[in-house]
LOPA-537340 format. One record per residue: x, y, z of N, C-alpha, C, O in turn; residue number from 0; residue in three letters. Coordinates in nm, 4 decimals, always signed. Layout:
N
((X; Y; Z); (X; Y; Z); (X; Y; Z); (X; Y; Z); NUM; "ALA")
...
END
This chain:
73
((-2.1646; -6.2194; +7.0627); (-2.1270; -6.0829; +7.0347); (-1.9855; -6.0607; +7.0855); (-1.9480; -6.1121; +7.1908); 0; "MET")
((-1.9077; -5.9846; +7.0112); (-1.7694; -5.9587; +7.0466); (-1.7548; -5.8475; +7.1493); (-1.8510; -5.7811; +7.1880); 1; "GLY")
((-1.6333; -5.8309; +7.1903); (-1.6003; -5.7293; +7.2897); (-1.5686; -5.5959; +7.2211); (-1.5231; -5.5923; +7.1068); 2; "GLN")
((-1.5939; -5.4865; +7.2941); (-1.5614; -5.3517; +7.2463); (-1.4420; -5.3031; +7.3267); (-1.4370; -5.3206; +7.4485); 3; "VAL")
((-1.3453; -5.2415; +7.2581); (-1.2276; -5.1864; +7.3241); (-1.2126; -5.0405; +7.2837); (-1.2624; -4.9984; +7.1793); 4; "ALA")
((-1.1438; -4.9644; +7.3670); (-1.1153; -4.8238; +7.3376); (-0.9680; -4.7988; +7.3636); (-0.9122; -4.8459; +7.4628); 5; "ALA")
((-0.9058; -4.7242; +7.2736); (-0.7631; -4.6914; +7.2862); (-0.7480; -4.5406; +7.2778); (-0.8033; -4.4764; +7.1884); 6; "ILE")
((-0.6727; -4.4844; +7.3717); (-0.6451; -4.3416; +7.3645); (-0.6134; -4.2813; +7.4991); (-0.5825; -4.3519; +7.5952); 7; "GLY")
((-0.6214; -4.1492; +7.5047); (-0.5869; -4.0751; +7.6241); (-0.6876; -4.1046; +7.7354); (-0.8077; -4.1175; +7.7116); 8; "GLU")
((-0.6354; -4.1146; +7.8558); (-0.7174; -4.1498; +7.9726); (-0.8417; -4.0614; +7.9840); (-0.9514; -4.1127; +8.0060); 9; "ARG")
((-0.8267; -3.9307; +7.9694); (-0.9411; -3.8399; +7.9879); (-1.0502; -3.8618; +7.8841); (-1.1655; -3.8255; +7.9077); 10; "VAL")
((-1.0165; -3.9199; +7.7708); (-1.1159; -3.9422; +7.6647); (-1.1801; -4.0796; +7.6698); (-1.2931; -4.0960; +7.6238); 11; "ARG")
((-1.1095; -4.1807; +7.7257); (-1.1617; -4.3175; +7.7183); (-1.2040; -4.3778; +7.8519); (-1.2775; -4.4765; +7.8534); 12; "VAL")
((-1.1601; -4.3218; +7.9632); (-1.1841; -4.3833; +8.0949); (-1.3321; -4.4090; +8.1221); (-1.3673; -4.5154; +8.1730); 13; "ALA")
((-1.4173; -4.3160; +8.0899); (-1.5599; -4.3304; +8.1177); (-1.6266; -4.4448; +8.0430); (-1.7311; -4.4941; +8.0853); 14; "GLY")
((-1.5672; -4.4870; +7.9331); (-1.6264; -4.5969; +7.8557); (-1.6260; -4.7286; +7.9326); (-1.7043; -4.8188; +7.9030); 15; "LEU")
((-1.5382; -4.7391; +8.0307); (-1.5351; -4.8625; +8.1097); (-1.6667; -4.8840; +8.1846); (-1.7030; -4.9976; +8.2149); 16; "SER")
((-1.7379; -4.7754; +8.2144); (-1.8673; -4.7868; +8.2815); (-1.9705; -4.8583; +8.1963); (-2.0690; -4.9111; +8.2479); 17; "LEU")
((-1.9478; -4.8600; +8.0656); (-2.0391; -4.9282; +7.9744); (-1.9868; -5.0666; +7.9357); (-2.0402; -5.1304; +7.8449); 18; "ALA")
((-1.8823; -5.1127; +8.0049); (-1.8297; -5.2453; +7.9777); (-1.7242; -5.2519; +7.8698); (-1.6854; -5.3608; +7.8275); 19; "GLY")
((-1.6772; -5.1372; +7.8247); (-1.5739; -5.1317; +7.7212); (-1.4381; -5.1618; +7.7838); (-1.4068; -5.1125; +7.8922); 20; "VAL")
((-1.3583; -5.2423; +7.7156); (-1.2211; -5.2690; +7.7606); (-1.1376; -5.1465; +7.7250); (-1.1159; -5.1182; +7.6072); 21; "LYS")
((-1.0910; -5.0741; +7.8256); (-1.0191; -4.9487; +7.8045); (-0.8690; -4.9739; +7.8074); (-0.8164; -5.0314; +7.9026); 22; "VAL")
((-0.8009; -4.9302; +7.7023); (-0.6558; -4.9389; +7.6931); (-0.6019; -4.7960; +7.6851); (-0.6031; -4.7334; +7.5791); 23; "LEU")
((-0.5548; -4.7464; +7.7987); (-0.5026; -4.6099; +7.8029); (-0.3670; -4.6100; +7.7342); (-0.2778; -4.6870; +7.7699); 24; "VAL")
((-0.3527; -4.5230; +7.6353); (-0.2277; -4.5114; +7.5609); (-0.2147; -4.3677; +7.5128); (-0.2991; -4.3183; +7.4382); 25; "ALA")
((-0.1090; -4.3017; +7.5559); (-0.0926; -4.1612; +7.5223); (+0.0297; -4.1326; +7.4365); (+0.0409; -4.0241; +7.3795); 26; "GLU")
((+0.1204; -4.2271; +7.4265); (+0.2415; -4.2115; +7.3456); (+0.2273; -4.3004; +7.2221); (+0.1583; -4.4022; +7.2271); 27; "GLU")
((+0.2919; -4.2630; +7.1112); (+0.2776; -4.3426; +6.9877); (+0.3069; -4.4919; +7.0064); (+0.2301; -4.5756; +6.9589); 28; "PRO")
((+0.4155; -4.5261; +7.0740); (+0.4476; -4.6681; +7.0909); (+0.3447; -4.7381; +7.1794); (+0.3134; -4.8550; +7.1568); 29; "GLU")
((+0.2926; -4.6691; +7.2782); (+0.1892; -4.7278; +7.3648); (+0.0614; -4.7545; +7.2862); (-0.0049; -4.8558; +7.3082); 30; "ALA")
((+0.0269; -4.6651; +7.1953); (-0.0922; -4.6841; +7.1110); (-0.0727; -4.8058; +7.0215); (-0.1620; -4.8899; +7.0111); 31; "VAL")
((+0.0426; -4.8159; +6.9571); (+0.0684; -4.9314; +6.8700); (+0.0716; -5.0611; +6.9499); (+0.0224; -5.1636; +6.9027); 32; "ARG")
((+0.1285; -5.0584; +7.0695); (+0.1332; -5.1771; +7.1553); (-0.0091; -5.2187; +7.1967); (-0.0418; -5.3374; +7.1973); 33; "ARG")
((-0.0921; -5.1208; +7.2307); (-0.2315; -5.1505; +7.2677); (-0.3051; -5.2138; +7.1502); (-0.3802; -5.3097; +7.1681); 34; "ALA")
((-0.2841; -5.1608; +7.0312); (-0.3488; -5.2155; +6.9111); (-0.3066; -5.3610; +6.8890); (-0.3900; -5.4472; +6.8614); 35; "TRP")
((-0.1777; -5.3867; +6.9014); (-0.1277; -5.5234; +6.8806); (-0.1757; -5.6193; +6.9896); (-0.1825; -5.7401; +6.9669); 36; "ARG")
((-0.2089; -5.5668; +7.1067); (-0.2500; -5.6530; +7.2178); (-0.3972; -5.6937; +7.2126); (-0.4414; -5.7751; +7.2937); 37; "SER")
((-0.4730; -5.6386; +7.1190); (-0.6154; -5.6704; +7.1115); (-0.6359; -5.8190; +7.0860); (-0.5721; -5.8775; +6.9985); 38; "LEU")
((-0.7243; -5.8784; +7.1623); (-0.7525; -6.0205; +7.1456); (-0.8492; -6.0422; +7.0299); (-0.9131; -5.9484; +6.9824); 39; "SER")
((-0.8588; -6.1644; +6.9863); (-0.9431; -6.1981; +6.8726); (-1.0913; -6.1787; +6.8957); (-1.1681; -6.1731; +6.7997); 40; "GLY")
((-1.1340; -6.1683; +7.0221); (-1.2765; -6.1506; +7.0486); (-1.3193; -6.0034; +7.0439); (-1.4374; -5.9733; +7.0611); 41; "ASP")
((-1.2248; -5.9117; +7.0208); (-1.2592; -5.7695; +7.0075); (-1.3092; -5.7461; +6.8653); (-1.2370; -5.7695; +6.7684); 42; "VAL")
((-1.4334; -5.6998; +6.8540); (-1.4924; -5.6777; +6.7219); (-1.5074; -5.5305; +6.6870); (-1.5262; -5.4959; +6.5704); 43; "THR")
((-1.4992; -5.4431; +6.7877); (-1.5089; -5.2991; +6.7649); (-1.4053; -5.2291; +6.8510); (-1.3954; -5.2545; +6.9711); 44; "LEU")
((-1.3277; -5.1403; +6.7887); (-1.2292; -5.0607; +6.8612); (-1.2640; -4.9141; +6.8405); (-1.2767; -4.8670; +6.7275); 45; "VAL")
((-1.2792; -4.8430; +6.9514); (-1.3026; -4.6994; +6.9485); (-1.1692; -4.6334; +6.9801); (-1.1077; -4.6643; +7.0822); 46; "ILE")
((-1.1242; -4.5438; +6.8946); (-0.9973; -4.4756; +6.9176); (-1.0192; -4.3252; +6.9213); (-1.1085; -4.2724; +6.8550); 47; "VAL")
((-0.9375; -4.2578; +6.9986); (-0.9427; -4.1118; +7.0029); (-0.8778; -4.0588; +6.8755); (-0.8033; -4.1317; +6.8100); 48; "THR")
((-0.9047; -3.9330; +6.8389); (-0.8406; -3.8777; +6.7193); (-0.6875; -3.8830; +6.7255); (-0.6224; -3.9103; +6.6246); 49; "PRO")
((-0.6303; -3.8572; +6.8431); (-0.4844; -3.8624; +6.8564); (-0.4326; -4.0039; +6.8350); (-0.3317; -4.0238; +6.7673); 50; "ALA")
((-0.5015; -4.1028; +6.8928); (-0.4602; -4.2419; +6.8755); (-0.4746; -4.2836; +6.7291); (-0.3905; -4.3569; +6.6770); 51; "ALA")
((-0.5790; -4.2380; +6.6638); (-0.5998; -4.2703; +6.5220); (-0.4833; -4.2186; +6.4387); (-0.4348; -4.2877; +6.3492); 52; "ALA")
((-0.4393; -4.0987; +6.4679); (-0.3266; -4.0403; +6.3947); (-0.2001; -4.1226; +6.4168); (-0.1215; -4.1429; +6.3242); 53; "GLU")
((-0.1809; -4.1697; +6.5393); (-0.0624; -4.2498; +6.5714); (-0.0667; -4.3879; +6.5069); (+0.0374; -4.4435; +6.4720); 54; "MET")
((-0.1868; -4.4436; +6.4910); (-0.1999; -4.5763; +6.4305); (-0.1791; -4.5736; +6.2798); (-0.1215; -4.6662; +6.2226); 55; "LEU")
((-0.2253; -4.4688; +6.2170); (-0.2113; -4.4590; +6.0724); (-0.3281; -4.5204; +5.9976); (-0.4113; -4.5906; +6.0551); 56; "GLY")
((-0.3322; -4.4933; +5.8724); (-0.4429; -4.5310; +5.7846); (-0.4631; -4.6821; +5.7740); (-0.5773; -4.7279; +5.7717); 57; "ARG")
((-0.3572; -4.7592; +5.7676); (-0.3700; -4.9037; +5.7469); (-0.4540; -4.9692; +5.8553); (-0.5448; -5.0463; +5.8247); 58; "THR")
((-0.4252; -4.9399; +5.9803); (-0.5013; -4.9995; +6.0902); (-0.6465; -4.9537; +6.0872); (-0.7372; -5.0333; +6.1115); 59; "ALA")
((-0.6686; -4.8282; +6.0581); (-0.8037; -4.7734; +6.0614); (-0.8914; -4.8238; +5.9478); (-1.0138; -4.8257; +5.9606); 60; "LEU")
((-0.8319; -4.8639; +5.8392); (-0.9096; -4.9141; +5.7255); (-0.9400; -5.0631; +5.7380); (-1.0110; -5.1196; +5.6548); 61; "GLU")
((-0.8867; -5.1257; +5.8410); (-0.9121; -5.2669; +5.8652); (-1.0603; -5.2874; +5.8966); (-1.1225; -5.2041; +5.9624); 62; "SER")
((-1.1154; -5.3975; +5.8497); (-1.2551; -5.4273; +5.8809); (-1.2657; -5.5255; +5.9969); (-1.3754; -5.5490; +6.0475); 63; "THR")
((-1.1552; -5.5827; +6.0395); (-1.1518; -5.6732; +6.1544); (-1.0350; -5.6383; +6.2402); (-0.9221; -5.6676; +6.2007); 64; "ARG")
((-1.0524; -5.5797; +6.3512); (-1.1794; -5.5344; +6.4057); (-1.2251; -5.4039; +6.3405); (-1.1447; -5.3271; +6.2878); 65; "PRO")
((-1.3529; -5.3819; +6.3453); (-1.4094; -5.2571; +6.2965); (-1.3581; -5.1456; +6.3867); (-1.3559; -5.1606; +6.5089); 66; "LEU")
((-1.3169; -5.0345; +6.3275); (-1.2596; -4.9251; +6.4055); (-1.3400; -4.7973; +6.3845); (-1.3748; -4.7617; +6.2719); 67; "THR")
((-1.3687; -4.7294; +6.4948); (-1.4406; -4.6020; +6.4898); (-1.3565; -4.4972; +6.5619); (-1.3026; -4.5220; +6.6698); 68; "ALA")
((-1.3464; -4.3800; +6.5002); (-1.2705; -4.2699; +6.5605); (-1.3687; -4.1762; +6.6286); (-1.4676; -4.1339; +6.5687); 69; "VAL")
((-1.3407; -4.1436; +6.7553); (-1.4255; -4.0485; +6.8295); (-1.4225; -3.9137; +6.7599); (-1.3228; -3.8791; +6.6965); 70; "MET")
((-1.5295; -3.8377; +6.7707); (-1.5256; -3.7014; +6.7182); (-1.4247; -3.6183; +6.7971); (-1.4021; -3.6422; +6.9157); 71; "PRO")
((-1.3662; -3.5233; +6.7317); (-1.2660; -3.4365; +6.7970); (-1.3275; -3.3460; +6.8997); (-1.2570; -3.2674; +6.9630); 72; "ALA")
END
């Protein structure tokens, strides 16, 4: 089974680390893109905050590898 990662604002993603999620805090557009590019090949699911999703754009979110889920607003 692959690893789960989360990208976004600290207040929205920090708690996911308690469930074993690799948390990548990123609050600025370039930090979000850098976090996305840094994902290793063993990450199979990425959870992103709505703000991070907006910063990443449609192309990244429509990717099926890794599967991406946007948190509810």
